[in-house]
Steps between C-alpha positions, in 0.01 A plus 500: 500500500652272763859619542754375747527777758797610708458707815779693672427653839257341748435776751163631614385584147702262285425193709126562489502557122705188429265301721203615295666385177572160652137475613396580143695198377809675365841336500719731711874503574604728787813667631550726799807583706380286791365161394310478830278789389399297195403194707122560483518526121712186471243317712234629261684348205752758384846386386809655656766661281842607629530839326312743278679343205381154603145633526522650152650187345189300587242774436318676217394792719695625802347729762703689758358666809784615725592794720720751324615609152848362580339158554320523167824595326683202650217261409496613141854610415705295751742225405232246597212718391211462261678672212792256524258211446290648223755697299591178316136445400470806281184515289360180654129454415286567692713768660585456864379771737654652812251678728623716787228562758735683738436868555818622337659775295341596165849546359597146597181365342595664170856367524373147559249522216770619258736217603223243466405625155863480388512138621175401329252486787257738674504676836204659675501721807185409695498639855190438708281664761255344742723383783517159658121463490489561125788260438331218693159560346614562143352850497815701431519800275777424250658788309687380193757663276649342189403313185129480427547155346676364809239658725216337309672160509517517878142615553384157632785493752442858614131412544598250771676775693293813456160639412620834365771429244590781259781566256612859554736535205854410405789394727503691829135608477394237752760624749398861455135406555599321822696808605181701449325249724764534773482880490126474562549257788773709665279801565200286584690305768602824671134604500379167640754501783460867592121460504519203738743688726264796511196285573691315772620816675148646471365201691283358221406134451737416215304205364184709498687782325623261229147371448388857429782626279604193300199504268496876441713738297803419716485130415804322355654153477748592773226626730288187450780243512784644706326720756327194656841332529629805685213478748576129550868576564584294192811643334596185309610581147262485211766724349830573675581854613855467365365408157261797504791732578675350195190568288476862613869543421432375147213749473718791608787398269269473200325824593837675496567364151158635399576835670217465750483600864306250716518637858229266628698194392815642657317554830356149499842350432655694789229379738551141391877541540430609858301180550796297368726684746260389775541137392192472280651420161355148485154600621206571272443849363215552749769526771553860387261589781771401749744758364230766507387400850859536619515855359197598709601296806186287469526181705287282273504286185780283637742787556566436870562127439737548207 
């Protein structure tokens, strides 16, 4: 399978994924709200398209990787969206495929899949985990919901982007799996940041502490990958705080529909909202330590220089 690929959204994650497909020899058309952000991909050989519809018109498979559910809705259902281009190609063989890699609402994923099926093409929800490092290295975990046939057709493409690619079920199942992932990260990030604050105030050598605890029972991806960034004073986004707050809001909304109480998620979201109030919305999620340091009046981890 050598389809023409469209890519919408060239941020931290989307740009790295599209770059990997270009490096693999795929023909890629790109669109993002700011053409300047797509410049590295255009230099790599991508073709610019002026709208999501223009991307879809020249593509067999369209990926989106954007910020918010409202962006996904506009990309797919908008007047110049993917559906407007493909609705006239009902029952085309092989079926075209829309793949949303945004962390978004399970309900929206189902709505998109139903609309795609009515128009004669497929839609998969395929959010990812692994951060900027995983996107650059092609080691993402990709959680897919939707048609098994469409999923299997895209296996070679997914293999260029991730090393742990699994279909979780029908439409929306990928999004709910990613929500599970975000719930796990939320509590873990609080633990990582509180542990570093404690070790700092106790006067311990933080790098030596990490060397001891990272490989034991307390080990985690966040501890191994984000704690060292905290010690380096590196709060650049592998994943934006404001997007994580969006994800935790999705988790709480879906939990309410499922009649679940998730107090840990609610606490994490409130702490990240405090970080946004302190000006940290566009920092990486590891910047949570700055909000917690402020609560304890700890003059460290970049708090005094904020």
